[in-house]
TORMARVO-993986 format. One record per residue: x negated, y, z negated of N, C-alpha, C in turn. Coordinates in nm, 3 decimals. Layout:
<rs>
       npx       npy       npz      capx      capy      capz       cpx       cpy       cpz
         X         Y         Z         X         Y         Z         X         Y         Z
...
</rs>
This chain:
<rs>
       npx       npy       npz      capx      capy      capz       cpx       cpy       cpz
     2.847    -7.953    -4.094     2.723    -7.878    -4.110     2.659    -7.851    -3.974
     2.647    -7.959    -3.892     2.585    -7.945    -3.762     2.667    -7.851    -3.673
     2.800    -7.864    -3.680     2.886    -7.780    -3.598     2.874    -7.633    -3.639
     2.861    -7.609    -3.768     2.846    -7.473    -3.818     2.714    -7.412    -3.772
     2.605    -7.493    -3.778     2.473    -7.447    -3.732     2.476    -7.417    -3.582
     2.543    -7.506    -3.509     2.552    -7.487    -3.364     2.628    -7.360    -3.330
     2.735    -7.333    -3.406     2.815    -7.212    -3.384     2.731    -7.086    -3.409
     2.653    -7.088    -3.518     2.568    -6.973    -3.551     2.462    -6.954    -3.443
     2.398    -7.065    -3.400     2.294    -7.057    -3.296     2.352    -7.005    -3.166
     2.473    -7.052    -3.132     2.538    -7.006    -3.009     2.569    -6.857    -3.014
     2.613    -6.811    -3.130     2.642    -6.668    -3.147     2.517    -6.583    -3.133
     2.406    -6.631    -3.191     2.279    -6.559    -3.182     2.232    -6.553    -3.037
     2.244    -6.667    -2.965     2.200    -6.671    -2.825     2.284    -6.578    -2.738
     2.415    -6.574    -2.762     2.503    -6.486    -2.686     2.464    -6.341    -2.707
     2.435    -6.305    -2.833     2.392    -6.169    -2.864     2.260    -6.136    -2.796
     2.167    -6.233    -2.799     2.035    -6.210    -2.738     2.044    -6.196    -2.587
     2.131    -6.278    -2.523     2.152    -6.267    -2.379     2.209    -6.130    -2.345
     2.303    -6.083    -2.426     2.366    -5.952    -2.404     2.261    -5.841    -2.407
     2.180    -5.838    -2.514     2.082    -5.730    -2.528     1.970    -5.739    -2.425
     1.920    -5.859    -2.399     1.811    -5.872    -2.301     1.859    -5.837    -2.161
     1.983    -5.877    -2.126     2.039    -5.845    -1.994     2.064    -5.696    -1.981
     2.116    -5.635    -2.085     2.144    -5.492    -2.084     2.017    -5.410    -2.065
     1.913    -5.445    -2.142     1.788    -5.368    -2.137     1.713    -5.392    -2.005
     1.693    -5.519    -1.970     1.615    -5.550    -1.849     1.687    -5.505    -1.723
     1.820    -5.523    -1.718     1.897    -5.478    -1.602     1.894    -5.327    -1.589
     1.913    -5.256    -1.700     1.912    -5.110    -1.698     1.779    -5.052    -1.655
     1.670    -5.107    -1.709     1.536    -5.058    -1.673     1.506    -5.086    -1.526
     1.536    -5.209    -1.481     1.508    -5.247    -1.342     1.589    -5.161    -1.245
     1.718    -5.139    -1.273     1.803    -5.060    -1.185     1.755    -4.916    -1.173
     1.718    -4.855    -1.286     1.674    -4.716    -1.285     1.542    -4.700    -1.211
     1.444    -4.786    -1.241     1.313    -4.778    -1.176     1.327    -4.796    -1.025
     1.402    -4.896    -0.984     1.418    -4.926    -0.842     1.490    -4.813    -0.767
     1.602    -4.766    -0.822     1.681    -4.664    -0.752     1.606    -4.531    -0.740
     1.533    -4.493    -0.843     1.459    -4.367    -0.838     1.338    -4.377    -0.746
     1.272    -4.493    -0.746     1.153    -4.512    -0.663     1.186    -4.505    -0.513
     1.297    -4.567    -0.474     1.330    -4.578    -0.331     1.443    -4.484    -0.290
     1.468    -4.382    -0.370     1.576    -4.289    -0.339     1.559    -4.219    -0.204
     1.437    -4.171    -0.167     1.423    -4.105    -0.036     1.463    -4.195     0.081
     1.426    -4.324     0.076     1.466    -4.417     0.182     1.618    -4.432     0.187
     1.680    -4.435     0.071     1.826    -4.447     0.065     1.892    -4.322     0.125
     1.833    -4.206     0.102     1.885    -4.082     0.159     1.878    -4.085     0.311
     1.766    -4.130     0.365     1.750    -4.141     0.511     1.852    -4.239     0.569
     1.873    -4.351     0.500     1.971    -4.450     0.545     2.111    -4.390     0.549
     2.148    -4.317     0.445     2.280    -4.254     0.439     2.300    -4.155     0.553
     2.198    -4.076     0.581     2.208    -3.974     0.686     2.212    -4.037     0.826
     2.143    -4.148     0.844     2.149    -4.219     0.972     2.287    -4.279     0.996
     2.355    -4.318     0.888     2.487    -4.380     0.900     2.601    -4.278     0.902
     2.572    -4.153     0.866     2.676    -4.051     0.853     2.744    -4.021     0.986
     2.876    -4.005     0.983     2.952    -3.967     1.102     2.925    -3.823     1.143
     2.861    -3.745     1.054     2.830    -3.605     1.084     2.698    -3.589     1.158
     2.625    -3.698     1.175     2.498    -3.691     1.248     2.379    -3.676     1.154
     2.264    -3.730     1.195     2.145    -3.732     1.109     2.095    -3.591     1.078
     2.078    -3.508     1.180     2.023    -3.374     1.159     2.119    -3.285     1.082
     2.248    -3.292     1.114     2.348    -3.209     1.044     2.361    -3.250     0.898
     2.330    -3.377     0.868     2.339    -3.427     0.730     2.213    -3.399     0.649
     2.114    -3.336     0.714     1.995    -3.297     0.640     1.864    -3.343     0.700
     1.869    -3.443     0.791     1.746    -3.491     0.853     1.646    -3.538     0.750
     1.525    -3.484     0.759     1.418    -3.523     0.666     1.403    -3.422     0.550
     1.499    -3.331     0.539     1.491    -3.229     0.433     1.558    -3.276     0.304
     1.510    -3.227     0.193     1.571    -3.246     0.061     1.609    -3.394     0.038
     1.509    -3.479     0.041     1.531    -3.624     0.032     1.573    -3.670    -0.107
     1.557    -3.584    -0.207     1.601    -3.621    -0.342     1.734    -3.553    -0.379
     1.803    -3.501    -0.277     1.935    -3.443    -0.301     2.031    -3.554    -0.346
     2.098    -3.535    -0.459     2.191    -3.636    -0.509     2.131    -3.734    -0.607
     2.010    -3.704    -0.654     1.942    -3.798    -0.743     2.000    -3.797    -0.885
     2.063    -3.686    -0.924     2.113    -3.677    -1.063     2.220    -3.781    -1.094
     2.323    -3.800    -1.008     2.420    -3.907    -1.037     2.354    -4.044    -1.051
     2.248    -4.067    -0.973     2.177    -4.195    -0.980     2.105    -4.210    -1.113
     2.044    -4.102    -1.159     1.974    -4.105    -1.289     2.071    -4.140    -1.402
     2.195    -4.093    -1.388     2.296    -4.118    -1.491     2.358    -4.257    -1.478
     2.384    -4.300    -1.355     2.463    -4.421    -1.334     2.390    -4.551    -1.306
     2.262    -4.546    -1.270     2.190    -4.669    -1.233     2.183    -4.770    -1.346
     2.141    -4.724    -1.463     2.124    -4.815    -1.577     2.254    -4.882    -1.619
     2.365    -4.807    -1.637     2.490    -4.874    -1.676     2.539    -4.975    -1.574
     2.529    -4.941    -1.443     2.577    -5.032    -1.339     2.497    -5.161    -1.336
     2.363    -5.150    -1.340     2.278    -5.269    -1.338     2.294    -5.351    -1.465
     2.309    -5.283    -1.577     2.328    -5.354    -1.705     2.458    -5.433    -1.704
     2.565    -5.371    -1.655     2.695    -5.440    -1.649     2.687    -5.564    -1.561
     2.616    -5.550    -1.447     2.603    -5.666    -1.358     2.533    -5.782    -1.429
     2.418    -5.755    -1.490     2.341    -5.864    -1.549     2.401    -5.917    -1.679
     2.471    -5.832    -1.754     2.541    -5.882    -1.873     2.646    -5.984    -1.830
     2.720    -5.950    -1.723     2.823    -6.041    -1.671     2.760    -6.166    -1.611
     2.658    -6.147    -1.527     2.595    -6.258    -1.456     2.528    -6.355    -1.552
     2.441    -6.304    -1.637     2.369    -6.391    -1.730     2.463    -6.449    -1.836
     2.565    -6.372    -1.875     2.660    -6.422    -1.974     2.737    -6.542    -1.924
     2.783    -6.535    -1.798     2.856    -6.648    -1.739     2.764    -6.769    -1.725
     2.641    -6.745    -1.682     2.545    -6.855    -1.671     2.520    -6.920    -1.807
     2.500    -6.839    -1.909     2.471    -6.888    -2.044     2.587    -6.974    -2.096
     2.709    -6.934    -2.066     2.826    -7.004    -2.117     2.858    -7.131    -2.040
     2.840    -7.127    -1.906     2.888    -7.239    -1.823     2.781    -7.342    -1.783
     2.657    -7.299    -1.762     2.556    -7.393    -1.709     2.530    -7.515    -1.798
     2.526    -7.499    -1.931     2.503    -7.619    -2.014     2.614    -7.723    -2.004
     2.732    -7.680    -1.958     2.847    -7.771    -1.955     2.870    -7.834    -1.818
     2.792    -7.790    -1.718     2.815    -7.836    -1.580     2.686    -7.894    -1.523
     2.694    -8.007    -1.449     2.574    -8.067    -1.389     2.500    -7.969    -1.298
     2.368    -7.984    -1.290     2.285    -7.890    -1.213     2.324    -7.885    -1.066
     2.380    -7.994    -1.015     2.423    -7.999    -0.875     2.519    -7.886    -0.841
     2.600    -7.845    -0.940     2.703    -7.746    -0.916     2.665    -7.606    -0.964
     2.540    -7.587    -1.004     2.497    -7.456    -1.054     2.504    -7.348    -0.946
     2.492    -7.387    -0.818     2.503    -7.291    -0.709     2.636    -7.216    -0.717
     2.745    -7.290    -0.745     2.877    -7.229    -0.751     2.890    -7.137    -0.873
     2.820    -7.171    -0.982     2.817    -7.083    -1.099     2.749    -6.952    -1.062
     2.635    -6.961    -0.992     2.562    -6.841    -0.952     2.647    -6.754    -0.860
     2.720    -6.817    -0.769     2.804    -6.741    -0.675     2.920    -6.673    -0.748
     2.985    -6.748    -0.837     3.096    -6.691    -0.913     3.051    -6.581    -1.008
     2.937    -6.605    -1.075     2.884    -6.505    -1.168     2.843    -6.378    -1.095
     2.781    -6.394    -0.979     2.740    -6.278    -0.899     2.862    -6.199    -0.852
     2.968    -6.269    -0.810     3.089    -6.203    -0.763     3.154    -6.120    -0.874
     3.171    -6.182    -0.990     3.231    -6.110    -1.103     3.141    -5.995    -1.148
     3.010    -6.019    -1.149     2.915    -5.916    -1.187     2.925    -5.794    -1.096
     2.937    -5.817    -0.964     2.948    -5.706    -0.870     3.077    -5.628    -0.891
     3.187    -5.699    -0.915     3.316    -5.632    -0.934     3.314    -5.543    -1.059
     3.253    -5.593    -1.166     3.243    -5.515    -1.289     3.149    -5.396    -1.269
     3.033    -5.420    -1.209     2.935    -5.313    -1.188     2.989    -5.202    -1.099
     3.075    -5.238    -1.004     3.130    -5.139    -0.911     3.220    -5.037    -0.979
     3.270    -5.068    -1.097     3.350    -4.971    -1.172     3.268    -4.846    -1.205
     3.138    -4.866    -1.223     3.047    -4.753    -1.246     2.978    -4.712    -1.116
     2.940    -4.812    -1.036     2.859    -4.786    -0.917     2.932    -4.702    -0.813
     3.062    -4.725    -0.794     3.135    -4.658    -0.686     3.142    -4.505    -0.704
     3.190    -4.453    -0.818     3.190    -4.307    -0.831     3.049    -4.246    -0.822
     2.950    -4.318    -0.873     2.812    -4.271    -0.861     2.769    -4.265    -0.715
     2.803    -4.370    -0.638     2.769    -4.374    -0.496     2.838    -4.263    -0.418
     2.966    -4.238    -0.449     3.041    -4.134    -0.380     2.974    -3.998    -0.402
     2.946    -3.964    -0.527     2.882    -3.835    -0.556     2.743    -3.828    -0.494
     2.668    -3.937    -0.505     2.531    -3.941    -0.452     2.530    -3.922    -0.301
     2.613    -3.999    -0.229     2.607    -3.996    -0.083     2.661    -3.865    -0.026
     2.759    -3.807    -0.091     2.810    -3.678    -0.043     2.705    -3.568    -0.061
     2.627    -3.578    -0.167     2.518    -3.482    -0.187     2.402    -3.511    -0.092
     2.374    -3.640    -0.067     2.268    -3.676     0.026     2.296    -3.622     0.166
     2.424    -3.626     0.205     2.464    -3.579     0.338     2.489    -3.428     0.341
     2.459    -3.360     0.228     2.472    -3.214     0.215     2.615    -3.166     0.240
     2.715    -3.246     0.200     2.854    -3.204     0.212     2.887    -3.108     0.098
     2.955    -3.000     0.132     2.991    -2.899     0.033     3.137    -2.921    -0.009
     3.156    -2.985    -0.123     3.291    -3.009    -0.174     3.336    -2.889    -0.257
     3.461    -2.848    -0.232     3.517    -2.736    -0.308     3.578    -2.788    -0.437
     3.521    -2.747    -0.550     3.570    -2.793    -0.678     3.528    -2.936    -0.708
     3.583    -2.990    -0.816     3.550    -3.127    -0.858     3.624    -3.229    -0.773
     3.559    -3.343    -0.750     3.624    -3.450    -0.675     3.731    -3.517    -0.761
     3.844    -3.547    -0.698     3.953    -3.614    -0.770     3.915    -3.759    -0.797
     3.980    -3.817    -0.897     3.953    -3.957    -0.933     3.979    -4.050    -0.815
     4.084    -4.020    -0.739     4.117    -4.101    -0.621     4.004    -4.098    -0.519
     3.944    -3.981    -0.503     3.831    -3.967    -0.410     3.709    -4.042    -0.461
     3.684    -4.032    -0.592     3.567    -4.098    -0.651     3.574    -4.250    -0.637
     3.695    -4.304    -0.639     3.711    -4.450    -0.627     3.762    -4.492    -0.489
     3.757    -4.401    -0.393     3.809    -4.432    -0.260     3.729    -4.541    -0.192
     3.601    -4.549    -0.222     3.518    -4.650    -0.159     3.506    -4.779    -0.239
     3.592    -4.796    -0.342     3.578    -4.914    -0.426     3.597    -5.044    -0.347
     3.705    -5.049    -0.268     3.733    -5.171    -0.191     3.621    -5.202    -0.093
     3.574    -5.100    -0.020     3.469    -5.123     0.079     3.337    -5.159     0.013
     3.311    -5.100    -0.105     3.187    -5.132    -0.178     3.190    -5.275    -0.230
     3.305    -5.315    -0.284     3.319    -5.454    -0.331     3.307    -5.551    -0.214
     3.370    -5.517    -0.101     3.362    -5.603     0.018     3.219    -5.612     0.071
     3.139    -5.506     0.049     2.998    -5.511     0.088     2.914    -5.585    -0.015
     2.937    -5.553    -0.144     2.852    -5.607    -0.250     2.884    -5.752    -0.285
     3.010    -5.795    -0.265     3.043    -5.935    -0.293     2.963    -6.031    -0.204
     2.968    -6.015    -0.071     2.883    -6.103     0.013     2.735    -6.083    -0.014
     2.695    -5.957    -0.044     2.554    -5.931    -0.075     2.513    -6.013    -0.198
     2.594    -6.004    -0.304     2.564    -6.079    -0.427     2.574    -6.229    -0.407
     2.672    -6.272    -0.327     2.690    -6.416    -0.300     2.570    -6.476    -0.228
     2.503    -6.392    -0.147     2.383    -6.439    -0.075     2.259    -6.421    -0.163
     2.246    -6.300    -0.220     2.124    -6.263    -0.290     2.096    -6.348    -0.414
     2.192    -6.357    -0.505     2.165    -6.421    -0.634     2.143    -6.573    -0.623
     2.231    -6.647    -0.552     2.204    -6.791    -0.537     2.071    -6.818    -0.465
     2.038    -6.734    -0.364     1.911    -6.751    -0.293     1.793    -6.726    -0.386
     1.805    -6.622    -0.467     1.699    -6.591    -0.564     1.679    -6.707    -0.661
     1.788    -6.761    -0.713     1.780    -6.874    -0.805     1.721    -6.997    -0.734
     1.761    -7.017    -0.608     1.712    -7.132    -0.531     1.562    -7.120    -0.502
     1.520    -7.001    -0.458     1.377    -6.979    -0.431     1.294    -7.001    -0.558
     1.344    -6.952    -0.671     1.272    -6.971    -0.798     1.266    -7.118    -0.837
     1.375    -7.191    -0.813     1.378    -7.334    -0.845     1.278    -7.411    -0.759
     1.273    -7.377    -0.628     1.176    -7.442    -0.538     1.033    -7.412    -0.582
     1.008    -7.286    -0.619     0.875    -7.245    -0.665     0.838    -7.320    -0.793
     0.935    -7.331    -0.883     0.914    -7.400    -1.010     0.879    -7.546    -0.988
     0.950    -7.611    -0.896     0.924    -7.753    -0.867     0.787    -7.771    -0.803
     0.749    -7.674    -0.718     0.620    -7.683    -0.649     0.504    -7.660    -0.746
     0.522    -7.563    -0.838     0.415    -7.526    -0.932     0.420    -7.605    -1.063
     0.533    -7.676    -1.083     0.553    -7.753    -1.207     0.550    -7.665    -1.332
     0.604    -7.545    -1.318     0.614    -7.450    -1.432     0.714    -7.343    -1.394
     0.753    -7.261    -1.493     0.844    -7.149    -1.466     0.775    -7.042    -1.383
     0.853    -6.966    -1.308     0.798    -6.856    -1.228     0.747    -6.743    -1.317
     0.638    -6.683    -1.277     0.591    -6.562    -1.341     0.676    -6.444    -1.291
     0.672    -6.329    -1.357     0.746    -6.212    -1.305     0.709    -6.176    -1.162
     0.581    -6.188    -1.125     0.539    -6.158    -0.989     0.602    -6.255    -0.890
     0.602    -6.383    -0.925     0.662    -6.484    -0.836     0.813    -6.465    -0.826
     0.876    -6.428    -0.938     1.018    -6.397    -0.937     1.048    -6.278    -0.848
     0.956    -6.180    -0.847     0.972    -6.061    -0.763     0.964    -6.097    -0.615
     0.872    -6.187    -0.579     0.859    -6.232    -0.439     0.987    -6.304    -0.395
     1.038    -6.390    -0.482     1.163    -6.461    -0.452     1.278    -6.362    -0.436
     1.280    -6.260    -0.522     1.383    -6.157    -0.514     1.377    -6.078    -0.385
     1.256    -6.043    -0.342     1.239    -5.968    -0.217     1.293    -6.048    -0.098
     1.264    -6.178    -0.095     1.312    -6.264     0.013     1.464    -6.272     0.017
     1.524    -6.291    -0.100     1.670    -6.305    -0.105     1.740    -6.174    -0.070
     1.684    -6.062    -0.114     1.742    -5.931    -0.086     1.732    -5.899     0.063
     1.620    -5.933     0.127     1.601    -5.906     0.270     1.709    -5.976     0.353
     1.734    -6.102     0.322     1.836    -6.179     0.394     1.974    -6.116     0.375
     2.007    -6.082     0.251     2.138    -6.023     0.220     2.155    -5.886     0.287
     2.048    -5.806     0.289     2.055    -5.672     0.347     2.081    -5.678     0.498
     2.017    -5.771     0.567     2.037    -5.787     0.711     2.183    -5.820     0.742
     2.237    -5.917     0.671     2.372    -5.967     0.699     2.481    -5.863     0.668
     2.461    -5.783     0.565     2.568    -5.693     0.519     2.554    -5.548     0.570
     2.463    -5.521     0.663     2.445    -5.384     0.712     2.572    -5.324     0.773
     2.648    -5.395     0.859     2.771    -5.334     0.914     2.869    -5.292     0.805
     2.882    -5.371     0.699     2.971    -5.335     0.589     2.920    -5.211     0.517
     2.788    -5.196     0.509     2.729    -5.078     0.445     2.755    -4.953     0.528
     2.749    -4.967     0.660     2.779    -4.853     0.749     2.922    -4.806     0.727
     3.016    -4.901     0.723     3.157    -4.866     0.701     3.177    -4.801     0.564
     3.112    -4.857     0.462     3.124    -4.802     0.326     3.072    -4.659     0.320
     2.959    -4.631     0.386     2.902    -4.495     0.387     2.998    -4.397     0.452
     3.056    -4.435     0.565     3.148    -4.345     0.635     3.273    -4.317     0.554
     3.321    -4.418     0.483     3.439    -4.399     0.398     3.408    -4.298     0.288
     3.293    -4.312     0.226     3.256    -4.223     0.116     3.227    -4.081     0.163
     3.190    -4.065     0.292     3.158    -3.932     0.345     3.276    -3.870     0.419
     3.390    -3.939     0.422     3.508    -3.887     0.490     3.561    -3.763     0.419
     3.638    -3.686     0.492     3.700    -3.566     0.434     3.787    -3.604     0.315
     3.785    -3.522     0.212     3.860    -3.553     0.090     4.011    -3.558     0.114
     4.058    -3.497     0.224     4.201    -3.497     0.255     4.242    -3.613     0.346
     4.147    -3.699     0.381     4.176    -3.811     0.472     4.281    -3.904     0.411
     4.372    -3.952     0.497     4.477    -4.044     0.453     4.419    -4.183     0.427
     4.495    -4.263     0.352     4.449    -4.397     0.313     4.419    -4.484     0.434
     4.506    -4.475     0.537     4.487    -4.558     0.657     4.361    -4.521     0.733
     4.317    -4.396     0.717     4.198    -4.349     0.789     4.068    -4.396     0.726
     4.073    -4.441     0.601     3.950    -4.480     0.532     3.949    -4.631     0.499
     4.020    -4.709     0.578     4.013    -4.854     0.562     3.885    -4.904     0.625
     3.830    -5.011     0.569     3.704    -5.063     0.619     3.717    -5.114     0.762
     3.831    -5.175     0.796     3.853    -5.225     0.933     3.861    -5.109     1.031
     3.927    -5.000     0.989     3.938    -4.881     1.075     3.801    -4.822     1.103
     3.718    -4.814     0.999     3.584    -4.758     1.014     3.497    -4.843     1.105
     3.505    -4.975     1.089     3.424    -5.064     1.172     3.463    -5.051     1.319
     3.595    -5.041     1.347     3.643    -5.024     1.484     3.598    -4.890     1.540
     3.605    -4.787     1.458     3.567    -4.652     1.501     3.418    -4.646     1.535
     3.336    -4.705     1.450     3.191    -4.707     1.475     3.159    -4.785     1.602
     3.225    -4.898     1.620     3.200    -4.981     1.740     3.245    -4.908     1.866
     3.357    -4.838     1.859     3.410    -4.764     1.974     3.316    -4.649     2.011
     3.259    -4.583     1.910     3.172    -4.467     1.934     3.033    -4.508     1.982
     2.974    -4.611     1.916     2.832    -4.641     1.940     2.803    -4.788     1.970
     2.906    -4.869     1.978     2.885    -5.010     2.009     2.823    -5.086     1.892
     2.768    -5.204     1.924     2.708    -5.288     1.820     2.591    -5.219     1.751
     2.521    -5.135     1.825     2.406    -5.063     1.769     2.449    -4.975     1.652
     2.568    -4.914     1.664     2.618    -4.828     1.559     2.647    -4.902     1.430
     2.686    -5.030     1.442     2.715    -5.110     1.323     2.589    -5.140     1.243
     2.473    -5.123     1.306     2.346    -5.147     1.237     2.265    -5.018     1.222
     2.337    -4.904     1.217     2.270    -4.776     1.194     2.202    -4.778     1.058
     2.081    -4.725     1.053     2.005    -4.724     0.927     1.949    -4.860     0.891
     1.946    -4.951     0.989     1.902    -5.089     0.963     1.759    -5.093     0.908
     1.667    -5.022     0.975     1.525    -5.029     0.936     1.501    -4.979     0.794
     1.543    -4.854     0.760     1.519    -4.810     0.621     1.596    -4.892     0.519
     1.714    -4.942     0.556     1.794    -5.022     0.462     1.722    -5.152     0.429
     1.683    -5.227     0.533     1.620    -5.358     0.510     1.482    -5.342     0.448
     1.403    -5.247     0.501     1.270    -5.222     0.446     1.279    -5.177     0.300
     1.369    -5.080     0.276     1.385    -5.028     0.140     1.438    -5.133     0.044
     1.535    -5.213     0.090     1.593    -5.316     0.004     1.493    -5.426    -0.026
     1.409    -5.461     0.072     1.310    -5.567     0.050     1.207    -5.522    -0.054
     1.153    -5.401    -0.035     1.060    -5.346    -0.134     1.131    -5.326    -0.268
     1.255    -5.276    -0.260     1.333    -5.253    -0.381     1.361    -5.383    -0.455
     1.390    -5.490    -0.379     1.413    -5.620    -0.441     1.291    -5.671    -0.513
     1.174    -5.648    -0.453     1.048    -5.689    -0.517     1.029    -5.614    -0.649
     1.048    -5.483    -0.645     1.032    -5.402    -0.766     1.140    -5.436    -0.868
     1.265    -5.443    -0.823     1.379    -5.466    -0.912     1.364    -5.597    -0.988
     1.345    -5.707    -0.914     1.337    -5.837    -0.981     1.206    -5.854    -1.058
     1.100    -5.788    -1.010     0.975    -5.792    -1.085     0.987    -5.724    -1.219
     1.046    -5.605    -1.218     1.067    -5.531    -1.344     1.165    -5.607    -1.432
     1.273    -5.659    -1.370     1.374    -5.733    -1.448     1.312    -5.853    -1.519
     1.233    -5.932    -1.446     1.171    -6.052    -1.504     1.070    -6.014    -1.613
     0.994    -5.908    -1.588     0.893    -5.868    -1.687     0.957    -5.817    -1.815
     1.058    -5.731    -1.800     1.127    -5.677    -1.918     1.203    -5.788    -1.989
     1.262    -5.879    -1.913     1.334    -5.991    -1.973     1.240    -6.079    -2.054
     1.118    -6.103    -2.001     1.019    -6.182    -2.073     0.978    -6.112    -2.202
     0.964    -5.980    -2.195     0.931    -5.903    -2.316     1.045    -5.910    -2.416
     1.168    -5.897    -2.367     1.286    -5.902    -2.455     1.300    -6.039    -2.522
     1.255    -6.145    -2.453     1.269    -6.280    -2.510     1.184    -6.297    -2.635
     1.078    -6.216    -2.646     0.997    -6.221    -2.769     1.064    -6.144    -2.883
     1.147    -6.044    -2.843     1.219    -5.965    -2.943     1.350    -6.034    -2.981
     1.416    -6.091    -2.878     1.542    -6.162    -2.901     1.523    -6.309    -2.862
     1.454    -6.388    -2.943     1.423    -6.526    -2.906     1.546    -6.614    -2.896
     1.536    -6.715    -2.809     1.645    -6.812    -2.790     1.641    -6.913    -2.903
     1.755    -6.939    -2.963     1.765    -7.032    -3.076     1.816    -7.167    -3.026
     1.742    -7.273    -3.056     1.785    -7.407    -3.015     1.907    -7.449    -3.094
     2.002    -7.513    -3.025     2.127    -7.557    -3.087     2.109    -7.701    -3.134
     2.127    -7.728    -3.263     2.107    -7.864    -3.315     2.212    -7.961    -3.262
     2.169    -8.083    -3.239     2.263    -8.185    -3.193     2.314    -8.263    -3.314
     2.438    -8.306    -3.304     2.498    -8.378    -3.417     2.455    -8.523    -3.418
</rs>
């Protein structure tokens, strides 16, 4: 009887985690990406191999927003469904001392899954942001050409951001002797995102150049190592941090908005999809 009740409760909780993660992640991703899109456009143009002014300068800052409107919600939802799902399944079975590794693993898998949607959206978005005129539709190979570089950028970003966010919230919780409010969660998110954005900027520069490369470029020409060497040869260490200011500033503000919206929507969803306690035998 107890085992049957526990199975039902576990099934309900899994369903509730799925829906709350899908809704809160989708809303947070869309709000954040649309709000800070102009800063992202400036960052892309600063990193472009075609030059800032030739890529559009300060003109048409919302160029490429349509792919983002379509793809932001699914990508963010996929990340949080994976991340929160792994946490829900594994954390009760593992001592809290090792939860850091769960957060790192969940973030890594979440990024890899989310990139299945995020990469083609990023390719279309950034090529439009840089005002590149593509003849005809982009091939599937071109749309996923930046997958490896995006994963290589987003994996370390997620490995830094998510465990730091969880750690900052845990420290805040211990200090305040209560759970974090959405505002406090947003502050913790902004801090974790700022650190991750600083560290991963060179990888973002390489990823942008790969996505903006000519559609006829050979595979060897769009490797992340090739791009990093090319940028360093052309502009030195400074080139590896092109777009640093708008990226870090935008990501920090974006992290505040993203995690604030995520926590608020998640709290609202918890009243609609309440957590069911699992009976002990």
